[in-house]
C-alpha positions, 0 to 999 in steps of 0.5 A, spaced: 808 199 807 809 197 814 808 202 819 815 205 822 816 206 830 820 211 832 824 209 838 826 215 843 833 217 842 838 215 848 841 221 852 848 222 854 846 220 861 843 213 858 850 212 854 854 214 860 850 209 865 851 204 859 858 205 858 859 204 866 856 198 866 860 195 860 866 196 864 864 191 869 867 184 868 862 179 867 856 184 868 858 186 861 857 180 857 850 178 861 848 185 859 850 185 852 846 178 851 840 182 855 840 188 851 842 184 844 836 180 845 831 183 849 824 185 845 823 191 849 830 194 849 831 201 845 833 199 838 840 203 838 842 200 844 840 193 842 844 194 835 850 196 839 850 190 844 849 185 837 855 189 834 859 188 840 858 181 841 860 180 834 866 183 835 867 179 841 866 173 837 871 175 832 876 176 837 875 170 840 876 166 834 883 170 833 885 169 840 883 161 839 887 161 832 893 164 835 893 160 841 893 153 837 899 156 832 903 158 838 902 151 842 903 147 835 910 151 834 912 150 842 910 142 842 913 141 835 920 144 838 920 139 843 920 133 838 926 135 835 
């Protein structure tokens, strides 16, 4: 059975700083990638960053689909 490592619990202060940093545009994306793929990061913060990136990717795909549909609809109305 593999040895299980216990990571320190993130305090409320740690989460407050994390949320504050994620409110800064551009910085938030960079930090999410750093936290998601850094080996030394707390597993809880790393999992949160990975989940946030997955949701962002899902949102981006949905946005692109809607833009293509709307663009196609608008362009088709010009041909008639």
